[in-house]
C-alpha positions, 0 to 999 in steps of 0.5 A: 733545499728550503730551511725546515719549519718549526713544525718540521723540527718538532717532528709532528705527524702529518698524514698527508705526506706522500710515501717515498720508496727508499732503496736500502743501498741508495737514496734517489731523492731527499726523504723526510725521516721522523724519529720513532717515539719511545715504546716505554719510559721509566721515571725515578728519583735516586738518592746518592751519597758521596764517598767516603760514607756513600758509594759510587752506584751503578744507576743504569746497567747496559741495555740495548733497548735504551733509546735515551736517558735524561738526568737532572741533579735536583738538589746537589751536583752529581758525578757520572761516568761509564765506570767507577774508576773514572769517578774515583780518579777524578775524571767523571763528568759533573752535572750541575744542579738544575741542568738537564742532561740527555744521553743516547747511550746503551752503556752502563752509567755510574754516579755519586754525589759530589759532596754530601748527598744529592737526589738524581732524577732519571727518565729512561726511554726504551725502544722496546718493552 
């Protein structure tokens, strides 16, 4: 098998590819697969304030329609977790300022600023409306 090209990795559509029948139980030959595009997307900025004056907010609820979510801590670092208790006990994940984080999860997500206040930019992509 040959190495994929940049075009293959970019997953651009090529209408001249032949269609291949794929058995649900057994694949007879290598098959080209391509991720489907998102059906919808939501973009927003959320202001966060660190405890004790601020709260640990549920920024995303559990959603089985979610394909992915991308986070960017725009002004100050942000702490994430799938539950409030992990953030309170110091076991949350810290996202540094200016770093993109893409997650493919349907779980609820909680967040707060590490100190002071922060702005969290979010892009949510969904498989369905």
